[in-house]
C-alpha positions, -999 to +999 in steps of 0.1 A: -152+155+328-144+142+362-125+161+388-099+144+409-103+153+445-070+154+465-072+137+499-066+158+530-030+161+541-019+143+572-002+163+599+031+147+590+027+158+554+017+193+564+048+196+586+070+183+557+056+208+532+061+236+557+097+225+563+104+224+525+089+259+521+112+272+549+143+256+533+134+270+499+130+305+514+164+302+531+180+291+498+164+319+479+175+346+503+210+332+504+212+333+466+198+368+464+224+379+490+252+363+470+241+379+437+239+413+455+274+409+469+288+401+434+270+431+418+284+454+446+319+441+441+317+446+403+303+481+407+330+490+432+357+478+408+342+497+379+339+530+398+373+526+414+391+519+381+375+549+364+390+572+390+425+560+384+421+564+346+411+600+348+437+609+374+457+640+367+492+636+353+520+638+379+552+659+373+581+646+394+617+657+393+641+631+406+677+640+415+705+617+405+737+613+425+766+634+413+784+616+383+755+591+378+741+582+344+710+563+335+718+529+320+683+517+313+646+521+323+619+495+323+584+489+335+578+457+356+542+453+366+531+484+384+567+496+390+591+518+370+626+505+372+656+528+366+692+513+364+720+538+372+757+537+369+772+557+398+810+559+396+814+522+386+787+508+409+753+499+397+721+510+414+685+500+406+658+524+417+621+514+416+592+538+416+554+532+418+542+537+382+510+555+392+523+579+418+560+580+409+569+577+446+601+558+453+595+522+461+630+509+467+667+511+460+692+482+453+730+489+452+756+466+437+792+470+446+823+451+435+842+431+461+878+442+465 
């Protein structure tokens, strides 16, 4: 068998190879950083969602205005919507579904 002998590199070729190695190192480090960021984000979401699933039940007592009656209830996204009839006027109360804290109130009145 005969061996092929590679000729010596010229200074320009050596500089080109060094530059290519440097660019590959930068690309590899950037890719590793991006993969690490994605894994951290996924882990954060997983651990954060587990905490909300195992949260303790919340007992809340809401007071209705005098003479009010509940017409309907509904869930819209992460809100609990309660429609009230208060002496002929309609009110819509919204609550955060997770914490049951009031999120808003909308009153409808008839024009005279």
